[in-house]
C-alpha positions in Angstrom: -217.1 8.3 21.8 -216.6 9.7 25.3 -213.4 10.5 27.0 -214.1 7.9 29.6 -214.5 5.2 27.0 -211.2 6.1 25.5 -209.2 6.3 28.8 -210.1 2.8 29.8 -208.5 1.2 26.8 -205.1 2.8 27.1 -205.2 3.5 23.3 -207.0 6.1 21.3 -207.2 7.9 18.0 -207.0 11.6 17.4 -208.0 13.6 14.4 -205.2 16.0 13.5 -205.8 19.3 11.7 -203.4 21.7 10.0 -201.0 19.2 8.5 -199.7 20.2 5.1 -197.0 17.7 4.4 -195.3 14.5 5.7 -192.8 16.6 7.8 -195.8 18.0 9.8 -196.8 14.4 10.6 -193.2 13.6 11.6 -193.0 16.6 13.9 -196.3 15.7 15.7 -195.2 12.1 16.0 -191.9 13.0 17.6 -193.6 15.4 20.1 -196.1 12.8 21.2 -193.5 10.0 21.5 -191.6 12.2 23.9 -194.4 11.9 26.4 -193.8 9.3 29.1 -195.1 5.8 28.2 -196.7 7.1 24.9 -196.3 5.4 21.5 -197.8 7.4 18.6 -198.1 7.0 14.9 -199.3 9.9 12.8 -200.7 9.3 9.3 -200.6 12.3 7.0 -203.0 10.8 4.4 -205.8 9.9 6.9 -205.0 12.9 9.2 -205.1 10.7 12.3 -202.8 9.9 15.2 -203.0 6.4 16.7 -201.8 6.6 20.3 -201.2 3.9 22.9 -200.1 4.4 26.5 -200.9 3.8 30.1 -204.4 2.8 31.2 -205.0 6.3 32.6 -203.9 7.9 29.3 -205.5 11.4 29.3 -206.6 12.6 25.8 -206.5 16.2 26.8 -202.8 15.9 27.6 -202.2 14.6 24.1 -204.4 17.3 22.5 -202.6 20.0 24.4 -199.2 18.7 23.2 -200.4 18.6 19.6 -201.6 22.2 19.9 -198.3 23.3 21.4 -196.7 21.9 18.3 -198.8 24.3 16.2 -201.6 22.0 15.0 -205.1 21.1 16.1 -206.3 17.8 17.6 -209.6 16.3 18.7 -211.2 13.0 19.6 -213.2 11.4 16.7 -216.8 12.6 16.5 -219.5 10.0 17.0 -221.1 8.7 13.8 -222.8 11.6 12.0 -226.6 11.3 11.4 -227.9 13.7 8.7 -231.1 14.3 10.6 -229.2 15.3 13.7 -226.6 17.5 12.1 -227.8 19.4 9.0 -225.1 21.0 6.9 -221.8 19.8 5.3 -219.1 17.8 7.1 -216.0 19.7 8.2 -214.0 17.9 5.5 -216.3 19.3 2.8 -216.1 22.8 4.2 -212.3 22.6 4.1 -212.4 21.4 0.5 -214.8 24.2 -0.4 -212.6 26.9 1.2 -209.6 25.5 -0.7 -211.5 25.6 -4.0 -212.5 29.2 -3.4 -208.8 30.2 -2.8 -207.7 28.2 -5.9 -210.3 29.8 -8.2 -209.5 33.3 -6.9 -205.8 32.9 -7.3 -206.1 31.3 -10.7 -208.3 34.2 -12.0 -205.8 36.8 -10.7 -202.6 34.9 -11.6 -203.5 34.1 -15.2 -203.0 37.6 -16.6 -199.8 38.1 -14.4 -198.3 34.9 -16.0 -199.5 35.9 -19.5 -197.9 39.3 -19.2 -194.6 37.8 -18.0 -194.5 35.2 -20.7 -195.6 37.2 -23.7 -193.6 40.4 -24.5 -196.4 41.7 -26.7 -198.6 42.1 -23.6 -196.0 44.1 -21.7 -197.4 47.6 -22.0 -196.0 50.6 -20.2 -196.1 50.1 -16.5 -197.3 46.5 -16.9 -195.2 45.6 -13.9 -197.4 47.7 -11.6 -200.5 46.1 -13.1 -198.9 42.7 -12.3 -198.3 43.8 -8.7 -201.9 44.9 -8.2 -203.1 41.4 -9.4 -200.4 39.3 -7.7 -200.6 41.0 -4.3 -204.0 39.5 -3.3 -202.7 36.1 -4.5 -199.6 36.2 -2.3 -201.3 37.7 0.7 -204.9 36.3 0.6 -204.6 33.0 -1.3 -201.2 32.3 0.2 -202.2 33.2 3.7 -202.5 29.5 4.9 -198.9 29.0 3.9 -197.7 32.1 5.7 -199.7 31.4 8.8 -198.4 27.9 9.0 -194.8 29.0 8.4 -195.0 31.6 11.2 -196.4 29.0 13.6 -193.7 26.6 12.7 -191.0 29.3 13.1 -192.3 30.0 16.6 -191.8 26.4 17.4 -188.4 26.3 15.8 -189.4 24.1 13.0 -189.6 24.2 9.2 -192.1 22.4 6.9 -193.2 22.6 3.3 -195.2 25.7 4.2 -191.9 27.3 5.2 -190.5 26.7 1.8 -193.5 28.0 0.0 -193.9 31.1 2.2 -190.2 32.1 2.2 -189.9 31.6 -1.6 -193.1 33.5 -2.6 -192.6 36.3 -0.1 -189.0 36.8 -1.2 -190.1 36.9 -4.9 -192.9 39.4 -4.0 -190.6 41.7 -2.0 -187.8 41.6 -4.6 -190.4 42.6 -7.3 -191.6 45.5 -5.2 -188.0 46.7 -4.7 -187.3 46.3 -8.5 -190.5 48.3 -9.4 -190.1 51.2 -7.0 -186.3 51.5 -6.6 -184.9 49.7 -9.7 -185.5 50.0 -13.4 -188.3 47.4 -13.7 -191.1 50.0 -13.3 -189.8 52.3 -16.0 -191.9 52.8 -19.2 -191.0 50.5 -22.1 -189.2 47.8 -20.0 -189.7 44.4 -21.6 -188.3 41.0 -20.7 -189.2 37.6 -22.2 -190.2 34.6 -20.2 -187.4 32.0 -20.0 -187.4 28.4 -18.9 -184.0 28.9 -17.2 -182.7 31.7 -15.1 -181.1 34.7 -16.7 -177.7 35.4 -15.2 -177.4 39.1 -16.1 -180.5 40.4 -14.5 -180.3 43.2 -11.9 -183.2 45.2 -10.4 -184.8 45.4 -13.9 -186.4 42.0 -13.5 -189.6 41.2 -11.5 -190.8 37.8 -10.2 -194.5 38.4 -9.6 -195.4 35.6 -12.0 -193.3 33.3 -9.8 -195.0 34.4 -6.6 -198.5 34.2 -8.0 -197.9 31.2 -10.2 -196.3 29.1 -7.5 -199.1 29.7 -5.0 -201.7 28.9 -7.6 -200.0 25.7 -8.7 -199.5 24.5 -5.1 -203.1 25.4 -4.2 -204.2 23.4 -7.2 -202.0 20.4 -6.2 -203.3 20.6 -2.6 -206.9 20.8 -3.8 -206.6 17.8 -6.0 -204.7 16.0 -3.3 -207.4 16.7 -0.7 -210.1 15.7 -3.1 -208.3 12.5 -4.0 -207.8 11.7 -0.4 -211.5 12.0 0.1 -212.1 9.7 -2.8 -209.5 7.3 -1.5 -211.4 7.0 1.8 -214.8 6.6 0.1 -214.8 2.8 0.4 -214.5 3.0 4.1 -217.2 5.7 4.4 -219.5 3.6 2.1 -218.8 0.6 4.4 -219.8 2.5 7.5 -223.0 3.8 5.8 -224.2 0.3 4.7 -226.0 -0.4 8.0 -229.7 0.1 8.4 -230.8 3.4 10.1 -234.1 2.1 11.5 -235.5 -1.3 12.6 -239.0 -2.8 13.1 -238.8 -4.1 16.7 -241.3 -6.8 17.8 -242.7 -5.9 21.2 -245.6 -7.8 22.7 -246.5 -9.0 19.2 -246.6 -5.5 17.7 -244.1 -3.9 15.4 -242.5 -0.6 16.5 -240.3 1.4 14.2 -237.3 2.8 16.1 -233.7 4.0 15.4 -231.3 1.1 15.1 -229.4 2.4 18.2 -232.3 1.3 20.4 -231.9 -2.4 19.3 -230.4 -4.7 22.0 -229.1 -8.2 22.0 -232.0 -10.7 22.3 -234.5 -8.3 20.7 -236.6 -9.7 17.8 -237.1 -7.6 14.7 -238.9 -7.9 11.4 -237.2 -7.7 8.1 -239.4 -7.2 5.0 -238.3 -8.0 1.4 -236.0 -5.3 0.2 -235.0 -4.1 3.7 -231.5 -4.3 5.3 -230.9 -6.4 8.4 -230.3 -4.0 11.3 -227.9 -6.3 13.2 -226.3 -9.8 13.2 -228.7 -12.4 14.3 -230.5 -15.8 14.0 -233.7 -16.3 12.0 -236.6 -17.1 14.3 -239.3 -17.4 11.7 -239.5 -17.3 7.9 -237.3 -18.2 5.0 -235.8 -16.0 2.2 -232.8 -15.2 0.1 -230.2 -12.9 1.5 -228.2 -10.6 -0.8 -224.8 -10.1 0.9 -223.0 -8.6 -2.1 -222.2 -5.3 -0.3 -220.3 -7.2 2.4 -218.8 -10.2 0.6 -218.6 -9.1 -3.1 -220.5 -12.3 -3.9 -223.3 -11.6 -6.4 -225.6 -14.6 -5.8 -228.1 -14.4 -2.9 -227.9 -17.1 -0.3 -231.0 -19.1 0.8 -231.7 -18.9 4.5 -234.3 -20.4 6.8 -235.2 -20.7 10.5 -232.2 -21.3 12.7 -229.7 -19.8 10.1 -227.3 -17.0 11.2 -227.6 -13.7 9.2 -225.4 -10.7 9.1 -226.3 -7.0 9.6 -226.4 -4.7 6.5 -227.2 -7.5 4.2 -230.5 -7.2 2.2 -233.5 -9.5 2.5 -234.2 -10.3 -1.1 -237.2 -12.7 -0.5 -239.8 -13.3 2.1 -240.6 -11.7 5.5 -238.2 -12.7 8.3 -238.2 -12.4 12.1 -234.7 -12.2 13.4 -233.3 -12.4 17.0 -230.4 -10.0 17.4 -227.1 -11.6 18.6 -224.7 -8.8 18.0 -225.6 -5.1 17.7 -223.8 -1.8 17.3 -220.0 -1.9 17.4 -220.1 -5.7 17.8 -221.6 -6.5 14.4 -219.6 -8.0 11.6 -220.0 -4.7 9.6 -218.6 -2.6 12.5 -215.7 -5.1 12.9 -214.9 -5.0 9.2 -214.9 -1.2 9.3 -212.7 -1.2 12.3 -210.2 -3.6 10.7 -210.0 -1.5 7.5 -209.6 1.8 9.5 -206.8 0.2 11.6 -205.1 -0.9 8.5 -205.3 2.5 6.9 -204.1 4.3 10.0 -201.1 2.0 10.4 -197.7 2.3 8.8 -195.7 -0.2 6.8 -191.9 -0.4 7.4 -191.4 1.3 4.0 -193.5 4.2 5.1 -191.5 4.8 8.3 -188.4 5.2 6.1 -190.2 7.8 4.0 -191.3 9.6 7.1 -187.7 9.8 8.4 -186.5 11.2 5.1 -189.3 13.8 5.0 -188.5 14.9 8.6 -185.0 16.0 7.6 -185.7 17.0 4.1 -187.0 20.5 4.7 -184.0 21.7 6.8 -181.7 20.3 4.2 -183.6 22.0 1.4 -183.3 25.4 3.2 -179.6 24.8 3.6 -179.2 24.0 -0.1 -181.1 27.1 -1.0 -178.9 29.3 1.2 -175.8 27.6 -0.3 -177.1 28.1 -3.8 -177.6 31.8 -3.2 -174.1 32.1 -1.7 -172.5 30.1 -4.6 -174.2 32.3 -7.3 -173.1 35.6 -5.6 -169.6 34.2 -4.9 -169.3 33.3 -8.6 -169.9 36.9 -9.6 -173.5 36.7 -10.8 -176.1 39.3 -9.9 -177.9 39.0 -6.6 -181.2 38.6 -8.5 -180.0 35.5 -10.4 -178.8 33.8 -7.3 -182.0 34.7 -5.5 -184.1 33.2 -8.3 -182.1 30.0 -8.2 -182.5 29.8 -4.4 -186.3 30.3 -4.7 -186.5 27.6 -7.3 -184.7 25.2 -4.9 -187.1 26.1 -2.1 -190.2 25.5 -4.3 -189.0 22.2 -5.9 -187.9 20.7 -2.7 -191.3 20.3 -1.0 -191.6 16.7 0.0 -195.4 16.3 -0.6 -195.1 13.4 -3.0 -192.8 11.6 -0.6 -195.3 11.9 2.3 -198.3 10.8 0.2 -196.6 7.9 -1.6 -197.4 5.1 0.9 -200.5 6.2 2.8 -202.6 7.0 -0.2 -201.9 3.6 -1.8 -202.7 2.0 1.5 -205.9 4.0 1.8 -207.1 3.0 -1.6 -205.9 -0.6 -1.5 -207.4 -1.5 1.8 -210.7 0.3 0.9 -210.9 -1.6 -2.4 -210.2 -4.8 -0.5 -213.1 -4.1 1.8 -215.4 -3.7 -1.2 -214.3 -7.1 -2.5 -214.7 -8.8 0.8 -210.9 -8.9 1.7 -209.9 -7.3 5.0 -206.2 -6.6 5.4 -205.4 -6.1 9.1 -202.4 -3.9 8.8 -199.9 -2.3 6.4 -197.1 -4.6 7.5 -199.1 -7.5 6.0 -198.3 -6.2 2.5 -194.6 -7.0 3.0 -195.5 -10.6 3.9 -197.5 -11.2 0.7 -194.5 -10.3 -1.4 -192.3 -13.1 0.1 -194.9 -15.9 0.4 -194.1 -18.9 -1.8 -196.2 -21.7 -0.2 -199.9 -21.7 0.7 -201.3 -24.4 3.0 -205.1 -25.0 2.5 -207.2 -26.5 5.3 -209.6 -29.0 3.6 -212.8 -28.9 5.5 -214.7 -25.6 5.2 -212.0 -24.1 3.0 -211.5 -26.3 -0.1 -214.7 -28.2 0.7 -218.1 -26.8 1.9 -217.6 -28.3 5.3 -221.0 -30.0 5.4 -222.2 -33.3 4.1 -224.2 -33.4 0.8 -226.1 -36.1 -1.0 -223.9 -36.7 -4.1 -225.1 -40.1 -5.4 -228.3 -42.1 -5.7 -227.9 -45.7 -6.9 -231.1 -47.7 -7.3 -231.5 -51.4 -7.3 -233.3 -53.4 -10.0 -236.9 -52.3 -10.5 -236.7 -49.4 -8.0 -237.7 -45.9 -9.0 -235.3 -43.1 -8.0 -238.1 -41.0 -6.6 -239.3 -43.9 -4.4 -235.8 -44.4 -2.9 -235.4 -40.7 -2.2 -238.9 -40.4 -0.7 -238.8 -43.3 1.7 -235.2 -43.0 2.7 -235.4 -39.2 2.9 -238.5 -39.2 5.1 -236.9 -41.7 7.5 -233.6 -39.8 7.7 -235.4 -36.5 8.2 -236.4 -37.6 11.7 -232.7 -38.0 12.6 -230.4 -35.2 13.8 -227.3 -36.9 12.4 -225.4 -34.8 9.8 -225.4 -37.6 7.3 -229.1 -38.2 7.8 -229.8 -34.5 7.4 -227.7 -34.4 4.2 -229.9 -37.3 2.7 -233.1 -35.6 3.8 -232.0 -32.2 2.4 -231.0 -33.8 -0.9 -234.3 -35.7 -1.2 -236.4 -32.6 -0.3 -234.5 -30.5 -2.9 -235.5 -33.0 -5.6 -239.0 -33.9 -4.5 -240.1 -30.6 -2.7 -241.9 -32.5 0.1 -241.4 -35.6 2.2 -243.9 -37.7 4.0 -243.9 -38.0 7.8 -242.8 -41.4 9.2 -245.4 -43.4 11.1 -242.7 -44.7 13.4 -239.0 -44.1 13.8 -236.1 -45.6 15.8 -232.5 -44.6 15.9 -230.1 -47.5 16.1 -226.9 -46.1 17.7 -223.9 -46.5 15.3 -225.8 -48.7 12.9 -228.5 -46.5 11.2 -232.3 -45.9 11.5 -235.5 -47.9 11.0 -239.1 -47.0 10.8 -242.4 -47.2 8.9 -243.0 -44.7 6.0 -246.2 -44.9 3.9 -246.8 -48.4 5.3 -243.3 -49.7 4.3 -240.8 -51.0 6.9 -237.7 -49.0 5.9 -234.1 -49.5 7.0 -231.2 -47.1 6.3 -227.6 -47.4 7.5 -224.7 -49.7 7.5 -224.6 -52.8 5.2 -224.5 -54.9 8.4 -227.9 -53.5 9.5 -229.6 -54.7 6.3 -227.9 -58.1 6.6 -229.2 -58.5 10.2 -232.7 -58.2 8.6 -231.8 -60.6 5.8 -231.6 -57.9 3.2 -228.1 -58.2 1.7 -227.0 -55.9 -1.1 -226.9 -57.5 -4.6 -223.7 -57.5 -6.6 -224.4 -54.2 -8.5 -225.2 -52.3 -5.3 -222.3 -53.8 -3.4 -219.9 -52.8 -6.2 -221.3 -49.2 -6.3 -221.0 -49.0 -2.5 -217.3 -50.1 -2.5 -216.4 -47.7 -5.3 -217.9 -44.8 -3.4 -216.0 -45.7 -0.2 -212.8 -46.1 -2.2 -213.2 -42.4 -3.2 -213.5 -41.4 0.4 -217.3 -41.0 0.3 -219.9 -42.4 2.7 -222.4 -44.9 1.4 -225.7 -45.6 3.1 -227.6 -48.8 2.3 -231.4 -48.6 2.1 -234.0 -51.4 2.1 -237.7 -51.9 2.7 -240.2 -54.7 2.6 -237.6 -57.4 3.0 -235.2 -56.4 0.2 -232.2 -54.1 -0.3 -233.4 -51.3 -2.7 -230.5 -48.9 -3.2 -227.4 -47.0 -2.0 -227.2 -43.3 -1.2 -223.8 -41.7 -1.3 -222.9 -38.7 0.9 -219.7 -36.6 0.9 -218.3 -33.3 1.9 -218.8 -31.5 -1.4 -215.8 -29.6 -2.9 -216.7 -26.0 -3.4 -217.3 -25.3 -7.1 -214.8 -22.5 -7.1 -211.9 -24.3 -5.4 -210.2 -25.7 -8.5 -210.2 -22.2 -10.1 -208.9 -20.8 -6.9 -206.0 -23.3 -6.8 -205.1 -22.5 -10.4 -205.0 -18.7 -9.6 -202.8 -19.4 -6.6 -200.3 -21.3 -8.7 -200.4 -18.4 -11.3 -199.3 -16.2 -8.4 -196.2 -18.3 -8.0 -197.4 -20.2 -4.9 -197.1 -23.9 -4.2 -200.5 -25.2 -2.7 -200.5 -27.9 0.0 -203.7 -29.6 1.2 -203.7 -30.1 5.0 -206.4 -32.3 6.6 -207.2 -34.6 9.5 -209.0 -37.0 7.1 -207.4 -40.2 5.8 -205.0 -40.2 3.0 -207.4 -41.6 0.4 -210.0 -38.9 0.9 -207.4 -36.2 1.0 -205.8 -37.4 -2.3 -209.2 -37.6 -4.0 -210.0 -34.0 -3.0 -206.5 -32.8 -4.0 -206.8 -34.5 -7.5 -210.1 -32.8 -8.1 -208.8 -29.3 -7.4 -205.3 -29.7 -8.8 -203.1 -29.9 -5.7 -200.1 -32.1 -5.9 -198.9 -32.2 -2.3 -201.1 -33.6 0.5 -200.5 -33.8 4.3 -203.2 -35.9 5.7 -204.2 -37.6 9.0 -203.0 -34.6 11.0 -204.5 -34.0 14.4 -205.8 -30.5 15.0 -203.1 -29.7 17.6 -200.4 -30.8 15.2 -201.3 -28.4 12.4 -199.1 -25.7 13.9 -196.1 -28.2 13.8 -196.7 -28.8 10.1 -196.5 -25.0 9.4 -193.3 -24.7 11.6 -191.7 -27.7 9.8 -192.4 -26.1 6.4 -190.9 -22.8 7.6 -187.9 -24.8 8.8 -187.4 -26.0 5.2 -186.9 -22.4 4.2 -190.4 -21.8 2.9 -192.4 -18.6 3.5 -195.8 -20.0 4.3 -199.4 -18.6 4.0 -202.3 -20.6 5.4 -206.0 -20.5 4.8 -208.3 -21.9 7.4 -211.7 -21.4 9.1 -212.0 -23.4 12.3 -211.0 -22.9 16.0 -208.4 -25.7 15.5 -206.8 -23.6 12.7 -206.2 -20.6 14.8 -202.7 -21.6 16.2 -201.5 -22.5 12.7 -202.9 -19.2 11.2 -200.9 -17.3 13.9 -197.8 -19.4 13.2 -197.9 -18.9 9.4 -196.0 -16.0 7.9 -199.4 -14.9 6.4 -202.7 -16.2 7.9 -205.9 -15.9 5.9 -209.2 -16.8 7.6 -212.5 -17.5 5.9 -215.1 -15.0 7.2 -217.5 -17.9 7.3 -215.4 -19.5 10.0 -215.0 -18.9 13.7 -214.2 -15.7 15.4 -211.1 -17.3 16.9 -209.7 -18.1 13.5 -210.5 -14.6 12.2 -208.7 -13.0 15.2 -205.6 -15.1 14.6 -205.4 -14.3 10.9 -203.7 -11.4 9.1 -206.3 -11.2 6.3 -210.0 -12.1 6.6 -211.9 -13.3 3.5 -215.4 -12.2 4.2 -217.0 -14.5 1.6 -216.5 -18.3 1.9 -214.8 -18.6 -1.5 -211.2 -19.7 -1.8 -210.8 -17.4 -4.9 -210.8 -14.5 -2.4 -207.5 -15.8 -1.1 -205.9 -15.4 -4.5 -207.6 -11.9 -4.8 -206.3 -10.9 -1.4 -202.7 -11.8 -2.2 -202.9 -10.2 -5.6 -204.4 -7.0 -4.2 -201.8 -6.8 -1.4 -199.0 -7.3 -3.9 -200.4 -4.7 -6.3 -200.8 -2.3 -3.4 -197.1 -2.8 -2.4 -196.0 -2.4 -6.0 -198.0 0.9 -6.2 -196.3 2.1 -3.0 -192.8 1.3 -4.4 -193.7 3.1 -7.7 -194.8 6.1 -5.8 -191.7 6.2 -3.6 -189.4 5.8 -6.6 -191.1 8.7 -8.3 -191.0 10.9 -5.2 -187.3 10.2 -4.4 -186.1 10.4 -8.0 -188.1 13.6 -8.6 -186.6 15.5 -5.7 -183.1 14.0 -6.3 -183.1 15.1 -9.9 -185.0 18.4 -9.6 -183.0 20.1 -6.8 -179.7 20.2 -8.7 -181.5 21.5 -11.8 -182.9 24.3 -9.8 -179.6 25.1 -8.0 -177.8 25.4 -11.3 -180.4 27.8 -12.7 -181.9 25.4 -15.2 -185.4 25.6 -13.7 -187.6 28.7 -13.6 -189.3 29.0 -10.1 -192.8 29.1 -11.5 -192.2 25.9 -13.4 -190.7 24.4 -10.3 -194.0 25.2 -8.4 -196.0 23.5 -11.2 -193.8 20.5 -11.3 -193.9 20.1 -7.5 -197.7 20.3 -7.5 -198.0 17.8 -10.4 -195.7 15.3 -8.6 -198.2 15.1 -5.7 -201.1 14.7 -8.1 -199.3 12.0 -10.0 -198.6 10.0 -6.8 -202.3 10.2 -5.6 -203.6 9.5 -9.1 -201.4 6.4 -9.4 -202.7 5.2 -6.0 -206.3 5.7 -7.2 -205.7 3.2 -10.0 -206.1 0.5 -7.3 -209.8 1.3 -7.2 -210.1 -0.5 -10.5 -208.7 -3.8 -9.1 -211.3 -6.5 -9.6 -209.5 -9.7 -8.8 -207.2 -11.7 -11.1 -208.1 -13.4 -14.3 -211.8 -12.7 -14.2 -212.4 -11.8 -17.8 -215.7 -10.1 -18.4 -216.2 -9.6 -14.7 -213.0 -7.6 -14.5 -214.1 -5.4 -17.5 -217.5 -4.9 -16.1 -216.2 -3.7 -12.7 -213.6 -1.5 -14.3 -216.3 0.1 -16.4 -218.1 1.2 -13.2 
């Protein structure tokens, strides 16, 4: 991405370095938002800033402002290719450096903590041995905290690093004074480890185990937090890496293997069995089965042939294909999916903004409480050392890490898992909508039904073989472009494999078709067409035709050689998963409503088959939005699922819009959630996943708020040893991130063995 590319859009994304807690993100956000015309949102979990502003927005101005705040910023790097950039990514290098500090501090701290806790290990001058071991931990392993605290001090700010640095440095300095100028360094001095603070200690007590232990525990928490954040973003990275790296271009009839970046719209390329499609396109030659499971979550391959549209990053599971590229690079469905997921992960729900505001003022309040604690202890007549220890415990326990991680980590994992399941959530604010939805409107064509005509019934007349009816009618209809004719031809070919070629063919506008097949004069179309040729339907065929039409299906009369021979029934087939999907939606507490432009009889027939009680039929496309508005006027919170251009206004009007990914780009753009696979069950999965993500966020926030609220008074009253405070603070962050990672096991609702199988992975 170049600077010029970014400037033209008036919006950009920056990678932020050096953040250690939510209050860091809050500080950067405030600084950027003070710039004229700039609106910024900084996400601590993804370490990114999303910025919008004037068309001539200068990234260097934003980067300079972030650096003046004490952090680093840069434009996102272009996609990394292993062959171009050998070596580990910066994120991995950062994780490795953190691991080295953690291992070093743990090795040195363990004996210090052991000597402080076990009186039997407290030999003569053990305090000086503890100092020799603890000093490298505080100075070297804790250097990132001290450096960040100093930078924040220069900018007149305080963050979590300030709390850690002040607390551990004070503990270290107090211990040095006690060892060299007090009684703590005298031979034979022994003191047991206590969970609470001793209120009679003077300069005979050292706190080196606190200084070393707190830094070790916080480094451990930060390491696991960083590693968990990497795991949380794994779904998006996997999505970005799905695409093919090379493509076999067809140039002047010869194949040429080139990097996928050289592929342009209109180019034709070859895809062999087992290879990934390099871009979205249309099949020019060949037929095959396409495995789209990595994009849609659907395990069954889809049969494709010449003229069918195919999607980049899917796998050719069958024969050799030649594809003409229609969308390449950042325009492909894969790239758009990745962009939607990344936008959702970088955004903020309203509940997250509340947490950010709390985190922004939490650190100064914590420092004030620590100072007040120290003053209260000294004012009550206790030794300075006891008051100091309580103040250090307050500083350590008050770090708002868990608060800052509560929302973004759950959002990161939830949206990533959704992408793997073929559910794309556009933004974090969508989660709030799913909680309140009580009614779901389902468009019929293309959503509940397949959206294409299918041969569903073959009724033969007396003495007529089924194969003969299908062969002669199918061959004649195959010469027509009409959707009903193509449905009959496809159904016949599926059953018979091949169809003869008509010797003559004529399309009779609005009535049907006629022609000669294998020497027979064949008619297919309306009942009136056969009657014009003195070939009326007998009673049995007439009864079958009327029964089909009463069910909302289309019946085609077929005759040859002077007599009516049978009736073929065609209908828009209900998707086999629609009934199960409706049941799942009801289980989620939603009331399903079928919305269609078809007549009432057809709509009610479809609704009965899938288990929907309320039907709104014979609605013109432009009136769909009015139906949604009317339901909202009745006090309902409405979700809508649709796939066509005519559904877009209604999707936008609904409180929650869900677009089938098999539908039009306009519908997808208007929706809040995109269902990549054309399966209505994905709508139930989307709502269930969004609700579970929101529930996880609330659990995390409850834990983070209650933890700090309960722990600070304990520390202030001397009921919490500073080292245990450090361990508890680190563990709270690990708990929040681990709770969010449980979303990775989400595999849809009520899927039995499938759920168990996915969880086992």
